[in-house]
N, C-alpha and C positions, 0 to 999 in steps of 0.2 A: 505494499499500500504509500503508496506515494503523496499521504496528505502534509502536508506545513504543516496544520495544526498539531500535530503529534510529532514526539521526539524521536530519534532515531534510538538502539537498545543502551549504546553507551551515556548520549547526550538524554535520553529519559530518568536514568538514577543519578548523572550529576544534575539537572534541574529539578529533577526534586529531593534530592535527601540534602544540595548545596540549600537547595532556597529553606528548605527547614532548619538545618544545619543556619542559617543567617540571622532565622528570625526567632533564637532561644532568647527569653530570656534572664535577665541577671540572675545571678544566683540568689537564692533566699538570706535573708540574714541571719546565720547561724543560730544569733542572741536570742530571738523569737521563736523561731523550732526547734524540734528532738536533736540531737544528732544523729538518733534513726532515719527519719523524718531528711537532713538536707544531706547523710548518706544516698540516702534512694533516690532523689533527685538529682544528683549528682550522676549516679549511673542511668537513669533516664535520659539523663543528656549527653551523656557519653554514646549513649546504644544509640542516639537518632545525627550522631555527624556522619557527613559524608562519607561514604569509601573512596579508598588507592584503588585506580583500577593495577590487577600483577605489575610487577617491575616488570619481567618480561616483554612487557607490552611497548616498553619504552623503545620506537626505534624502528618497530615490526607491527603490520596490522594483524589484529588476534585474527585468528578461523571462525568461521559460522558457532563451529563447537561449541571453540572456548567464548565466543561472544552468551552464548547458550549457559553453560555452566554458569558463566558467572553473576550475568541475569538469576539463577535459579541459589544462586550462592546470597544475592541482595536481596531478593524474598524473602528466603526464612530469614533474613536480619530486621528486617522490617515487621514481618508477624512478632519477632520476637520482643523487637522495640514496644510493637506497641500491644502486647501483653504485658508489659514492665510498665510503661505508664495507665494498664486497665487496675492493676496492682496497685501503683500509687495511688492511686484516686479516688479507690476502694478503699483501703488503708487508712487515708489518709485526709476522707470527706471534707474537713475543716478548714484545710494545709491554704495557705494565699497562692501556691501553685496549683492548686487542684485544678482550679479549669483551665489550665491548662493542658492539664496533663490529658483530659479528655481532648484539647485539641493533638494535640500530639499524638493520640491514640485512632484518631478518628486522618491527620496526617499518613502516617504510617501503616495505616490500610490502604488510604489511596496507593503508595506507593508500591507496595505487596500486589496486590489487582493488576498493579498497570504493569508489575514483573511478570506475572502470569500465574498467580496465586489464585484461583477459581473458586477456592470454597472459602476465600473469603469475599465474595464479591457481594452475594447476599447480604449479609452480616453489613458491609460498609453502606446498598444500597438503603437497607433498615435503618440506618441512623440517620444515613441524608433525607429519606423522606419525614422524619419524625422532626429533623433539624427545619423542616420546609413551614412545616404546623407553626413555627413561632411567629407569632406575628409582629411582634419586633425584630423580625429579619429584615434587612433594607431590600431596594429591587436590584441593588448591584451583586448582594451578597449570595439572593435567590438565583441572580439570573449564572453566577460562579459556578452557583452545587448544579446548578442544570446543566452546564456547560460539561463539568470535569461527568457528569452521568453520561452525557450524550459521546463522551472524545470514548469512554470506558466500555460502551454500547457498541459503537462501531470497531472498536479492533477484541472486542469478542468473536464476531464472525470473520474474520480474520482464516480460520479453517473451514472459511464455508464458500470462499474465493473473493475477487475484487467488488463483484457484481452484488453479492451479499453486503459488504462491509458499506456500496455507496449507498443502498437501498434503503440501507438504517441510515445514515449518514444526512440522507433528503427529505424522508418525512422527519428527522430530529431538528433540522435547521425548519424546518417553516413552524414547528413550534414552537421554536425558541424566537422566529418574528414575530408568532401567531400573541406571544405573552409578553414579548416584549421587543416591538417595536425598533424604538430608539436606541438598539445594539446596533452596532453595523456584523460586528461576529456574527449570526445568525446570517445575515445575507452575505458574509464571507465565504458561509463554511455552505451555503448553498449554492455561490458560483465557481465552486470549485466540482464540488459534485456533478454537476453538468462539467463543466470541463474534463474531468474524466471518466463521463459515464462511459459505457461501448454501446449504451440505446440507441444510437443513433443523432446524427445533427440535429432533425429537426426537434429532439425535446429541447437538446443543449442552446437552439435557437430561440426555442420558446422560454424558459429561462431566463439566457442572459436580455430580453426585451423585455421580460415582468419585469425584472431587476434593475435595468437600467431607469423604466419607470415608477420603482420602489422610491418608501423613503431612507434607502439605503443612499453613505456617504459621500463626497464628492467623487472621493475617489475611487470607492467599491461600482461604482455608476461607469468611470470613466474604464475598470479593468473590463463590467459587460460588455459596455460599450467594442473594447479590444477582441475579445472576444465574437462577437458579433462581424467583427472585420474580416477575424479568422478561418469560421467559417465560411466568410465570402469567399474567400481565398481558396477555395476546391474546388477543382475544374481549371483551375486558371494558372498560369504562371508565378513562381515561386521569385522576385525579381531580390534576389539574395547574393552581395557582390560586397568584397573586403579581403584585404591584405593578412595574411595568417600569421600567428604568431613566429612564423618559423619565415615570414617574408614572398612567400606565394599567394600568387595572383586567382583571387577566387572568382567567380561567376560563371554561379546555375546557369544562365540564359547560353553558356557557351559550349554547355556539358549536354547538349540535344544528341540524342543516342544513344543515352546509359539509363541510366536507374540509380539514383541521389538518393543517399536514405539522411536526410537535416538529422544530425541529435543533440536537442534539446537537453547538457547536462552537468553538473560539476563536480572534482575530486573531489567534494568535501560532500556530493551526495550516497548514500552510502547502496541505494535502491542501483541506480546510474555504474557504480566501480563493478556490482553487482551482475550487469547486464555484460560487460566489458568483455568477459570471454568468450560470449555467446556472437556479438558483433565482430571479435577479433576472427573466430570462426569462419562465421556467414563472409566476411570480406576475402578471407583468403580464396576460398572455395569459389569464390566466386566474379571476385575482382576482376579475374581473368577472363569474365565473359561480359564486363561490360556493367560490375558494379561499385560506385564510387562512395564514399561518407565523407560527409562534410561538418565539422564539431562545430557548436555555438556554443565556448562554456561561460558557464555564470557566477566564472572564477574573481576573488579579487586581485589574483596576485598570480601574474603571467610568469612570473618565476620560477613558482611552485607548479603551474601546472605544465609549462615545459618541462620541470623536470618529470612531474607523474607521464606522460605520453611517452617521453622519452623510455623511461623505464619498462611501463608494456606493451612498446612496442606497435603503439598505435601510429599508422602510420599517416594517416590522413590528415588533409590543413585542420588548422583548429582560429573558429575565429575570439578574439575574448577582448576586450575594452573593459573588464576591469571594474563593473558596474554592479558586477554582483545581480542582483533584482530587477537596477535599472538600466538590465545588458537594453542593444539597444533593439535588438531581433525578439529579443523575451517581450520588452515593452510593445511592441512596435503589433507583432504577435498574441499578445495576449498569451501566454507563456505561465501562469502560474501555478504548476507545481513540474516539477521536472523524475523522472527521467519523460522526455517527451519525445519521440518518434516517428516522424512525416518523409513519404513517399514520396519520391518526384518520378514518372515516366517518361520513356524515353520521349517525348515528344514537349517536355518540359515541365506538362503540369502536376500539379499535386495532386496524387492523387490517393495518397494512405496518410489522420492524422492519430493511426491508435496500430503503429510498425512494431511498437515492441512484442505483443504475442505473437507467435507464427515467422518475425523475423525473414526465413531463410525461404521457408516455402511461398510466402510473398512478393521478394525478390525474382525468384524462380519466375513467380508467375509474370512479374512485368516486363520480364526481358525475353517471356515466348512472345509479347504481342508486336 
């Protein structure tokens, strides 16, 4: 899943645990509480500190198996921290930090569930539902709870595939917009679902038009309008022209007779990097038959990009203006999530905006035309 609203595996751990660690309240005054309670509070604070990645990961990318093991271990630690928090406020209900301990329990359960601890999902949902009943809860706090719940609901469908995740995303986004029309995130999530859906351009166009005419922010409306321009590009020539980071001149208009993959990606994008072996395999097999690749990088550091593509043996040209999500072509074509893989046929017309699935077969089909 390529949703920008979600952190990658390692980023997820850092985002959540660092946030909890930074929000740690100051230690209690030992003069006003028992030594036993003071010790328990310090142990709880220690249990909620952000973890450090294994030392052997320094200088090398962890394997998927290593990441899975690390996630599982951190989920267990988060569960243990949640248990410590519950034990603290149960044993010391009148302690000045009892309310903080309750919040820590919720925070740690969120981390555990986001890291794959499904056994705690129902418990967390019940706690949040109970909190939503609080009449003193602000609209912003209520929205945040609902948004976090939606993110977990999306990830819970991961085993069922991207289509199932996007269906939950669209439904949840519409519910957020209905209940919180002034919060822009709902519109952003809906637009993102439209951009990634494989259900067809017609539906994506309808959603983009809906958002362009909605109460969304001007920035989100501009993104919707960019998506409409992108959809209008289907079946037409793609006027992409640039000087690559290694000095090569690239002009798609001069590549007629070739099938071209336009790959919107970045070295910091986990799913993008995961696609590289498949992309390289397709390139190696079909390049002699007329297949070309043009990379549109969302990196901000050109030198790191050059180092990366050299190391990975990615010999095709790369565009990089160092503007990350402000990337020239990304903005022009409404690219709000990566990897995004487009295929241009031998006549120079854009034919496919979802080439990530079945890339080799799609290229072979276009080469035969």
